[in-house]
C-alpha positions as a printed NumPy array, in Angstrom:
array([[ 47.178,  89.927, 132.87 ],
       [ 49.775,  88.263, 135.257],
       [ 46.792,  88.64 , 138.144],
       [ 44.41 ,  86.869, 136.884],
       [ 47.253,  84.006, 135.611],
       [ 47.819,  83.908, 139.857],
       [ 44.318,  83.477, 140.179],
       [ 43.997,  80.449, 137.733],
       [ 47.109,  78.978, 139.229],
       [ 45.978,  79.091, 142.869],
       [ 42.247,  77.443, 141.856],
       [ 44.495,  74.442, 140.494],
       [ 47.149,  74.357, 143.168],
       [ 44.677,  73.806, 145.767],
       [ 43.482,  70.962, 145.155],
       [ 46.531,  69.43 , 144.601],
       [ 47.648,  70.778, 147.894],
       [ 44.624,  69.427, 149.807],
       [ 45.453,  66.077, 148.283],
       [ 48.796,  65.789, 149.313],
       [ 47.792,  66.584, 153.01 ],
       [ 45.372,  63.49 , 153.174],
       [ 48.163,  61.225, 151.97 ],
       [ 50.298,  62.388, 154.482],
       [ 47.797,  61.985, 157.038],
       [ 46.955,  58.337, 155.874],
       [ 50.619,  57.16 , 156.188],
       [ 51.599,  58.56 , 159.786],
       [ 49.806,  55.288, 160.904],
       [ 51.482,  53.108, 158.606],
       [ 55.33 ,  54.573, 159.673],
       [ 53.475,  54.252, 163.481],
       [ 53.376,  50.486, 162.87 ],
       [ 56.365,  49.895, 161.225],
       [ 58.744,  51.645, 163.9  ],
       [ 58.068,  48.201, 166.315],
       [ 59.594,  46.275, 163.92 ],
       [ 62.339,  48.03 , 163.376],
       [ 63.329,  47.633, 167.178],
       [ 62.704,  43.927, 167.186],
       [ 64.832,  43.319, 164.137],
       [ 67.823,  45.581, 165.236],
       [ 69.238,  42.659, 168.014],
       [ 69.253,  39.845, 164.555],
       [ 70.728,  42.768, 162.242],
       [ 73.748,  43.035, 164.64 ],
       [ 74.106,  39.424, 165.265],
       [ 74.02 ,  38.659, 161.243],
       [ 76.795,  41.237, 160.876],
       [ 79.615,  38.952, 161.395],
       [ 78.386,  36.341, 159.189],
       [ 77.748,  38.831, 156.695],
       [ 82.041,  39.868, 156.921],
       [ 82.538,  35.816, 156.511],
       [ 80.195,  35.638, 153.684],
       [ 81.21 ,  38.489, 151.536],
       [ 83.842,  37.189, 149.553],
       [ 81.543,  33.96 , 148.421],
       [ 79.465,  36.856, 146.754],
       [ 82.438,  37.179, 144.088],
       [ 82.69 ,  33.638, 143.479],
       [ 85.364,  31.419, 144.136],
       [ 88.87 ,  32.245, 143.199],
       [ 89.225,  29.389, 140.432],
       [ 86.165,  30.823, 139.065],
       [ 87.523,  34.243, 138.949],
       [ 90.862,  33.154, 137.639],
       [ 88.665,  31.292, 134.851],
       [ 86.713,  34.029, 133.681],
       [ 90.385,  35.968, 133.181],
       [ 91.495,  33.359, 131.245],
       [ 88.313,  33.446, 129.111],
       [ 88.768,  37.48 , 128.747],
       [ 92.086,  36.843, 127.51 ],
       [ 91.097,  34.057, 125.106],
       [ 88.329,  36.261, 123.883],
       [ 90.905,  39.511, 123.049],
       [ 93.091,  37.231, 121.238],
       [ 90.286,  35.647, 119.543],
       [ 89.42 ,  39.095, 118.414],
       [ 92.922,  39.996, 117.525],
       [ 92.676,  37.025, 115.014],
       [ 89.525,  37.336, 113.302],
       [ 90.583,  41.32 , 112.928],
       [ 93.578,  40.04 , 111.431],
       [ 92.461,  37.701, 109.152],
       [ 89.475,  39.935, 108.205],
       [ 92.091,  42.621, 107.088],
       [ 93.902,  39.942, 105.159],
       [ 91.17 ,  39.2  , 103.591],
       [ 89.965,  42.959, 102.783],
       [ 93.383,  43.464, 101.39 ],
       [ 93.292,  40.291,  99.27 ],
       [ 90.188,  41.039,  97.732],
       [ 91.281,  44.555,  97.309],
       [ 94.553,  43.602,  95.28 ],
       [ 92.551,  41.43 ,  93.31 ],
       [ 89.529,  43.861,  92.351],
       [ 91.66 ,  46.861,  91.724],
       [ 93.889,  44.978,  89.541],
       [ 97.025,  45.905,  91.596],
       [100.084,  44.337,  89.845],
       [102.392,  46.227,  91.275],
       [104.747,  44.651,  94.258],
       [105.918,  48.404,  95.25 ],
       [101.81 ,  49.317,  95.657],
       [100.578,  46.384,  97.2  ],
       [103.524,  46.559,  99.94 ],
       [102.95 ,  50.448, 100.445],
       [ 99.069,  49.272, 100.761],
       [ 99.981,  46.794, 103.09 ],
       [101.84 ,  48.98 , 105.264],
       [100.013,  51.918, 105.157],
       [ 96.576,  49.874, 106.657],
       [ 99.262,  48.501, 109.152],
       [100.413,  52.037, 110.353],
       [ 96.56 ,  52.54 , 110.423],
       [ 96.015,  50.072, 112.662],
       [ 98.771,  50.642, 114.997],
       [ 97.968,  54.406, 115.18 ],
       [ 94.062,  53.473, 115.713],
       [ 95.594,  50.855, 118.91 ],
       [ 97.735,  53.864, 120.18 ],
       [ 94.984,  56.445, 120.107],
       [ 92.338,  54.035, 121.979],
       [ 94.811,  52.829, 124.601],
       [ 95.875,  56.975, 125.071],
       [ 92.369,  57.648, 125.623],
       [ 92.082,  55.353, 128.069],
       [ 94.584,  56.93 , 130.176],
       [ 97.767,  54.402, 129.132],
       [100.97 ,  56.106, 129.839],
       [102.944,  55.142, 127.053],
       [100.615,  55.65 , 124.651],
       [100.128,  59.106, 125.706],
       [104.314,  59.061, 125.413],
       [104.602,  57.698, 122.387],
       [101.567,  59.802, 120.81 ],
       [103.619,  62.91 , 122.097],
       [106.977,  61.88 , 120.379],
       [105.33 ,  60.97 , 117.092],
       [103.398,  64.543, 117.154],
       [106.471,  66.359, 118.088],
       [108.569,  64.574, 115.251],
       [106.432,  64.796, 112.515],
       [105.131,  68.611, 112.851],
       [108.505,  69.98 , 111.571],
       [109.399,  66.603, 109.22 ],
       [108.475,  66.676, 105.471],
       [109.202,  63.903, 103.035],
       [108.094,  65.649, 100.044],
       [109.028,  68.155,  98.067],
       [106.688,  70.495,  96.685],
       [107.801,  72.686,  93.855],
       [105.136,  75.672,  94.09 ],
       [105.713,  76.931,  97.531],
       [101.799,  78.501,  97.333],
       [100.285,  74.858,  96.807],
       [ 98.132,  74.653, 100.04 ],
       [ 96.472,  71.508,  98.773],
       [ 96.106,  68.319, 100.669],
       [ 98.059,  65.437, 100.163],
       [ 99.2  ,  62.398, 102.101],
       [101.955,  64.201, 104.396],
       [ 99.287,  67.019, 105.343],
       [ 96.683,  64.368, 105.845],
       [ 99.081,  62.207, 108.386],
       [ 99.803,  64.753, 110.189],
       [ 95.721,  66.403, 110.33 ],
       [ 95.34 ,  62.646, 111.777],
       [ 98.142,  62.953, 114.245],
       [ 96.566,  66.361, 115.535],
       [ 93.23 ,  64.396, 115.202],
       [ 94.238,  61.988, 117.322],
       [ 95.826,  64.009, 120.427],
       [ 92.423,  66.289, 119.603],
       [ 90.966,  63.304, 121.104],
       [ 93.044,  62.128, 124.12 ],
       [ 92.321,  66.008, 125.148],
       [ 88.878,  66.051, 125.037],
       [ 87.938,  62.501, 126.346],
       [ 90.425,  64.317, 129.206],
       [ 88.656,  67.918, 129.418],
       [ 88.852,  68.311, 133.462],
       [ 92.865,  68.538, 132.843],
       [ 92.365,  71.015, 130.118],
       [ 90.188,  72.977, 132.63 ],
       [ 92.791,  72.841, 135.128],
       [ 95.226,  74.614, 132.683],
       [ 93.104,  76.85 , 131.77 ],
       [ 92.216,  77.646, 135.605],
       [ 96.095,  78.159, 136.106],
       [ 97.732,  79.757, 133.623],
       [ 95.663,  83.213, 132.478],
       [ 97.949,  83.334, 129.16 ],
       [ 97.105,  80.095, 128.268],
       [ 93.558,  81.214, 127.877],
       [ 94.535,  84.169, 125.856],
       [ 96.086,  81.277, 123.628],
       [ 93.175,  79.591, 123.277],
       [ 91.327,  82.881, 122.256],
       [ 94.024,  83.01 , 118.982],
       [ 93.827,  79.803, 118.18 ],
       [ 90.145,  79.835, 118.025],
       [ 90.087,  82.938, 116.184],
       [ 92.303,  81.374, 113.527],
       [ 90.271,  78.678, 113.752],
       [ 87.01 ,  80.399, 112.588],
       [ 89.369,  82.854, 110.249],
       [ 88.5  ,  80.183, 108.046],
       [ 85.152,  81.842, 106.686],
       [ 86.928,  84.717, 105.564],
       [ 90.344,  83.069, 104.644],
       [ 92.127,  83.126, 101.132],
       [ 93.389,  79.995, 102.183],
       [ 90.429,  78.187, 103.673],
       [ 91.351,  74.931, 103.314],
       [ 94.752,  75.495, 104.795],
       [ 93.409,  78.023, 107.308],
       [ 90.67 ,  74.973, 108.473],
       [ 93.606,  72.316, 109.009],
       [ 96.361,  74.619, 110.408],
       [ 93.518,  76.067, 112.91 ],
       [ 92.07 ,  72.695, 114.11 ],
       [ 95.736,  71.775, 114.541],
       [ 96.328,  74.871, 116.944],
       [ 93.315,  74.044, 118.838],
       [ 94.687,  70.178, 118.955],
       [ 97.806,  70.969, 120.065],
       [ 96.587,  73.028, 122.974],
       [ 94.298,  70.397, 123.842],
       [ 96.65 ,  67.583, 123.925],
       [ 99.89 ,  69.128, 125.442],
       [ 97.604,  70.762, 128.371],
       [ 96.441,  66.703, 129.046],
       [ 99.955,  65.452, 128.506],
       [101.888,  67.796, 130.871],
       [ 99.41 ,  67.063, 133.894],
       [ 99.338,  63.207, 133.231],
       [103.074,  62.511, 131.972],
       [104.948,  65.201, 134.372],
       [107.511,  67.559, 133.128],
       [110.409,  65.101, 133.451],
       [108.694,  62.258, 130.904],
       [107.771,  64.813, 128.815],
       [111.211,  66.725, 128.965],
       [112.818,  63.425, 127.951],
       [110.173,  62.385, 124.671],
       [110.877,  66.141, 123.164],
       [114.585,  65.178, 123.514],
       [114.244,  61.958, 121.78 ],
       [111.951,  63.373, 119.096],
       [114.475,  66.277, 118.363],
       [117.201,  63.811, 118.148],
       [115.742,  61.618, 115.479],
       [115.559,  64.67 , 113.5  ],
       [119.152,  66.232, 114.089],
       [120.554,  62.488, 113.789],
       [119.093,  61.525, 110.774],
       [119.936,  64.682, 109.079],
       [123.229,  64.073, 109.563],
       [122.964,  60.033, 108.394],
       [121.333,  61.789, 105.386],
       [124.047,  64.106, 104.472],
       [126.234,  61.085, 104.614],
       [124.416,  59.535, 102.521],
       [122.338,  61.421, 100.586],
       [123.837,  64.917, 100.558],
       [121.482,  66.633,  97.81 ],
       [118.653,  65.716,  99.704],
       [119.766,  67.012, 102.599],
       [121.14 ,  70.249, 101.826],
       [119.012,  73.204, 101.051],
       [120.87 ,  75.287,  98.234],
       [119.302,  79.165,  99.301],
       [119.959,  82.64 ,  98.46 ],
       [120.32 ,  81.504,  94.386],
       [122.389,  78.381,  95.44 ],
       [125.201,  80.425,  97.225],
       [124.521,  79.314, 100.386],
       [124.218,  75.545, 101.181],
       [123.054,  74.971, 104.559],
       [121.662,  71.699, 106.227],
       [117.932,  70.831, 106.486],
       [117.538,  67.244, 106.985],
       [113.982,  65.803, 107.055],
       [113.058,  69.541, 108.335],
       [112.851,  70.784, 104.793],
       [114.242,  74.422, 106.125],
       [117.807,  74.825, 107.829],
       [115.809,  77.089, 109.936],
       [113.707,  74.32 , 111.168],
       [116.314,  72.278, 111.713],
       [118.162,  74.887, 113.632],
       [115.799,  75.606, 115.582],
       [114.689,  72.033, 116.569],
       [118.24 ,  71.496, 117.377],
       [118.499,  74.258, 119.741],
       [114.898,  72.824, 121.457],
       [117.139,  69.602, 121.793],
       [119.948,  71.062, 123.684],
       [117.727,  73.171, 125.868],
       [116.114,  70.573, 127.262],
       [119.16 ,  68.459, 127.598],
       [120.466,  71.34 , 129.18 ],
       [118.088,  71.358, 131.93 ],
       [117.783,  67.394, 132.051],
       [121.392,  67.454, 133.06 ],
       [121.368,  70.537, 135.283],
       [118.19 ,  69.147, 137.205],
       [120.305,  65.428, 137.306],
       [117.59 ,  63.554, 135.792],
       [120.52 ,  62.283, 133.303],
       [123.613,  62.219, 132.906],
       [125.485,  64.067, 129.734],
       [128.01 ,  61.78 , 129.024],
       [125.155,  58.96 , 128.663],
       [125.163,  57.629, 125.288],
       [122.132,  58.531, 123.979],
       [121.951,  61.932, 125.376],
       [125.771,  62.359, 124.384],
       [124.875,  61.206, 120.704],
       [121.601,  63.695, 120.554],
       [123.279,  66.249, 122.246],
       [126.547,  66.361, 119.483],
       [123.991,  65.665, 116.325],
       [122.343,  68.931, 117.707],
       [125.52 ,  70.777, 117.967],
       [126.818,  70.126, 114.519],
       [123.384,  70.372, 112.933],
       [122.932,  73.845, 114.578],
       [125.847,  74.949, 113.262],
       [125.614,  73.397, 109.281],
       [122.109,  75.034, 109.15 ],
       [123.469,  78.216, 109.73 ],
       [120.392,  79.424, 111.891],
       [121.577,  82.097, 114.084],
       [118.634,  82.998, 115.492],
       [118.036,  79.677, 117.458],
       [121.905,  79.737, 118.371],
       [121.488,  83.081, 119.74 ],
       [118.154,  82.21 , 121.16 ],
       [119.262,  79.202, 122.93 ],
       [122.435,  80.823, 124.523],
       [120.755,  83.773, 125.706],
       [117.709,  81.79 , 127.232],
       [119.756,  79.811, 129.252],
       [122.002,  82.791, 130.249],
       [119.501,  85.088, 131.376],
       [117.911,  82.654, 133.509],
       [121.432,  81.505, 135.02 ],
       [122.456,  85.043, 135.596],
       [119.251,  86.575, 137.146],
       [119.749,  84.912, 140.606],
       [123.423,  85.957, 140.359],
       [123.689,  89.962, 140.666],
       [127.37 ,  90.18 , 141.152],
       [128.048,  87.915, 138.416],
       [125.593,  89.605, 136.024],
       [127.58 ,  93.453, 137.469],
       [130.917,  92.196, 136.601],
       [130.072,  90.684, 133.198],
       [128.467,  93.705, 132.141],
       [131.747,  95.811, 133.359],
       [133.662,  93.122, 130.803],
       [131.646,  93.889, 128.049],
       [132.015,  97.438, 128.692],
       [135.502,  97.681, 129.006],
       [136.274,  95.419, 125.696],
       [133.51 ,  97.742, 123.68 ],
       [135.643, 100.78 , 124.727],
       [139.295,  99.101, 124.518],
       [138.197,  98.461, 120.835],
       [136.95 , 101.738, 120.4  ],
       [140.179, 102.986, 121.528],
       [142.142, 100.411, 119.004],
       [140.348, 101.858, 116.041],
       [138.941,  98.356, 115.181],
       [137.876,  98.181, 111.835],
       [133.86 ,  97.351, 112.631],
       [132.672,  96.449, 109.011],
       [135.115,  94.065, 108.777],
       [134.448,  92.61 , 112.522],
       [130.498,  92.541, 111.727],
       [130.803,  90.437, 108.591],
       [132.44 ,  87.771, 110.308],
       [129.046,  87.044, 111.588],
       [127.81 ,  86.945, 107.823],
       [127.357,  84.014, 105.401],
       [129.038,  85.771, 102.711],
       [131.108,  88.8  , 104.617],
       [128.833,  91.525, 103.6  ],
       [127.603,  93.938, 106.339],
       [124.252,  94.48 , 104.302],
       [122.823,  90.999, 104.863],
       [123.396,  91.728, 108.728],
       [121.914,  95.325, 108.516],
       [118.664,  93.678, 106.58 ],
       [118.733,  90.626, 108.279],
       [119.014,  88.634, 105.484],
       [116.387,  90.347, 103.495],
       [113.723,  90.1  , 105.956],
       [113.615,  93.881, 106.33 ],
       [112.019,  93.993, 102.673],
       [109.429,  91.162, 103.635],
       [108.435,  92.958, 106.615],
       [107.732,  95.965, 104.425],
       [105.651,  94.15 , 101.874],
       [103.579,  92.709, 105.039],
       [102.972,  96.104, 106.049],
       [101.763,  97.096, 103.209],
       [ 99.232,  94.249, 103.253],
       [ 98.067,  94.628, 106.971],
       [ 97.126,  98.259, 105.989],
       [ 94.59 ,  96.939, 103.486],
       [ 93.151,  94.535, 106.058],
       [ 94.065,  95.9  , 109.432],
       [ 91.236,  94.353, 111.685],
       [ 90.775,  90.25 , 110.524],
       [ 93.878,  89.807, 108.411],
       [ 93.894,  87.393, 105.307],
       [ 93.312,  84.145, 107.785],
       [ 95.504,  81.883, 109.433],
       [ 98.166,  80.749, 107.393],
       [ 97.534,  82.85 , 104.451],
       [101.015,  84.04 , 103.846],
       [101.804,  80.789, 102.136],
       [ 99.468,  82.363,  99.219],
       [ 99.595,  85.965, 100.124],
       [103.429,  86.064, 100.407],
       [104.444,  83.582,  98.086],
       [102.44 ,  85.258,  95.036],
       [103.568,  88.915,  95.661],
       [106.931,  88.683,  96.663],
       [110.04 ,  88.115,  95.217],
       [113.703,  88.771,  96.003],
       [116.484,  90.049,  93.539],
       [117.864,  86.5  ,  93.898],
       [114.206,  84.957,  92.378],
       [113.221,  83.268,  95.611],
       [110.221,  84.063,  98.037],
       [109.049,  82.823, 101.393],
       [105.794,  81.994, 102.919],
       [105.881,  83.81 , 106.201],
       [106.331,  87.134, 107.437],
       [109.596,  86.484, 109.232],
       [108.348,  88.107, 112.18 ],
       [105.607,  86.803, 115.263],
       [103.981,  90.038, 115.96 ],
       [103.843,  90.658, 111.744],
       [102.76 ,  87.183, 111.341],
       [ 99.737,  87.163, 113.867],
       [ 98.804,  90.783, 112.394],
       [ 98.49 ,  89.923, 108.955],
       [ 96.932,  86.5  , 109.126],
       [ 94.467,  86.845, 111.721],
       [ 94.142,  90.858, 112.134],
       [ 94.292,  92.93 , 115.385],
       [ 91.86 ,  90.537, 116.88 ],
       [ 94.66 ,  87.776, 117.05 ],
       [ 97.923,  90.065, 117.585],
       [ 95.731,  91.321, 120.423],
       [ 95.933,  87.777, 122.163],
       [ 99.577,  87.189, 121.02 ],
       [100.664,  90.368, 123.122],
       [ 98.156,  89.693, 125.949],
       [100.343,  86.137, 126.32 ],
       [103.803,  88.052, 126.145],
       [102.611,  90.282, 128.683],
       [101.569,  88.229, 130.859],
       [104.355,  85.815, 130.57 ],
       [106.52 ,  88.708, 131.368],
       [104.426,  89.21 , 134.468],
       [104.879,  85.678, 135.477],
       [108.714,  86.097, 134.858],
       [108.939,  88.633, 137.437],
       [106.492,  88.086, 139.642],
       [106.278,  83.9  , 139.487],
       [109.866,  82.945, 138.565],
       [110.063,  79.03 , 136.572],
       [113.522,  78.888, 135.55 ],
       [112.573,  76.531, 132.187],
       [109.507,  78.163, 131.608],
       [111.064,  81.849, 131.81 ],
       [114.034,  80.231, 129.578],
       [111.381,  78.723, 126.781],
       [109.658,  82.274, 127.074],
       [113.305,  84.048, 126.124],
       [113.81 ,  82.057, 123.217],
       [109.8  ,  82.075, 122.064],
       [110.385,  85.991, 121.808],
       [114.103,  85.612, 120.265],
       [113.485,  83.439, 117.377],
       [109.82 ,  85.604, 116.892],
       [111.725,  88.379, 115.705],
       [113.016,  87.271, 112.642],
       [110.853,  84.265, 112.459],
       [107.417,  83.443, 112.196],
       [108.152,  81.282, 115.336],
       [105.071,  79.618, 117.146],
       [102.409,  81.389, 115.513],
       [103.781,  80.337, 112.11 ],
       [101.795,  79.571, 108.817],
       [101.244,  76.078, 110.298],
       [101.673,  74.848, 114.508],
       [105.175,  74.048, 114.349],
       [107.532,  72.662, 117.077],
       [107.711,  76.077, 118.879],
       [104.304,  75.77 , 119.004],
       [104.374,  72.734, 121.314],
       [107.905,  74.302, 123.269],
       [105.754,  77.392, 123.82 ],
       [102.443,  75.94 , 125.257],
       [104.509,  73.224, 127.43 ],
       [105.821,  76.656, 129.292],
       [102.37 ,  77.812, 129.183],
       [100.772,  75.081, 130.951],
       [103.637,  74.075, 133.145],
       [102.561,  75.273, 137.107],
       [104.006,  78.156, 138.364],
       [105.286,  79.421, 141.424],
       [107.324,  78.62 , 144.465],
       [110.333,  75.965, 143.48 ],
       [108.795,  72.732, 143.337],
       [111.298,  69.435, 143.824],
       [108.919,  67.196, 142.392],
       [106.126,  67.084, 140.58 ],
       [104.034,  63.572, 140.742],
       [101.915,  62.709, 137.467],
       [ 98.213,  61.783, 138.012],
       [ 97.597,  57.863, 138.266],
       [ 96.354,  55.906, 135.202],
       [ 93.051,  54.853, 135.728],
       [ 92.562,  51.073, 134.752],
       [ 90.292,  50.218, 132.116],
       [ 87.265,  48.453, 133.26 ],
       [ 87.778,  44.622, 134.023],
       [ 91.644,  45.212, 134.83 ],
       [ 93.387,  45.73 , 138.534],
       [ 96.707,  47.005, 137.116],
       [ 97.136,  50.379, 138.479],
       [100.487,  52.467, 137.712],
       [101.966,  53.89 , 140.989],
       [102.632,  57.388, 141.388],
       [106.075,  58.273, 141.201],
       [108.175,  61.756, 141.636],
       [108.752,  63.175, 137.782],
       [111.061,  65.889, 138.679],
       [109.55 ,  69.828, 137.592],
       [110.326,  73.144, 135.359],
       [112.506,  74.502, 137.468]])
């Protein structure tokens, strides 16, 4: 059959080849006739070349004409903005009158909400078109709101949609658009960072776990948020540079810590969470959880330390000093021992790893103190209980009840070890089946690996393990102080908290992504962000400037 087809094609193609050969022969005399004309015209072209250079500016129009066009464009933009504002005002008036809204509070809320939507659309438009200020503002907004909560849900298992969840989805969606429309940066980040590829696989699997999740709506929103943040952070790190991004994170975290203290001074009942049957008051602020506030404060101190170390800012600068002080107070009042230990250990390990002699003397000092305490017959129970909130040793040995949570979670894992219950499903799984003797429950596994395993199964947990192993390899072979310190912080907090793979994307997720996207290798003195390209019809451009690095 194949031989027959070849014969048919040969018969059909033969006339076409003959026709092409005849056309080529017919065109040969024409080429020969045109060739002398080219030689005659060449001197005239060379003579007119200088005149063409002088006439080139005139082809673009006189200067006053161009200025007039620019002025008309500006007036047209102003006219469009005026028409849009009038249209929005007319819409609001008609909406209020038709709906019969008589409450001034509802009217104000409606106007503020629509105004916020218009501003958000404007910021998103500017961010998609590469405006640096819009991308920076988007990063600060997402970082501030990701752990903030403006309502208190009575039912912890409630995974329905409300205004706050919708706001976060809108912000994540804007971040996803900024990332997706600058896909080349995502491609470059994935090419440079192998751990980021594995985290992308985890985010993708989390999103598709919606298919079998016991909380499909919540899983869909959380999985989409993880993908959106990955795309957004990959673009932001490359376009802004780590120095500007670091300052944005400091201000976003500073807003949460300072607002927590301000709220505590004005309305302490709202700013404080009464945990463990009301026996342990802990500061939570707008984050809704003491551990979330402690994590936010620790990250603020983390970035301030490296900004001061790299001489990007001075510690006694008023805004930095205020944020640092509020972060320290918030960290202590939240009683978040994991975050405190994490930030101290992260900075200490990175500080000591190039100082072998100092590390050796430190180890000798610790061992000497330990043996001296043994010889002095110290009451260990009493000493250890100092670090307990209630002075109880069992609180530390059970990690404040976490061992019971881990036992419950492991039993759930044994039932669905391969796929898990869907990303973020512990919000329903644990809160509806686990209760302590004090009558309280939780929404996460309080362990990074167990959280990934119970929600996304062995498939998702494998991705997380690969990310950690690859970061550990980079820690040894391609050191980068700030990225490595962030990795240590994520590991330590991930031991007793769900951390970067929690019930929903959180501040630690952004923090981890930043450490994965940053370029590794030799110590880099400067990192220059990409120049922002102007919009069509505009002539502005921001100069490329050195902005520091994760060193």
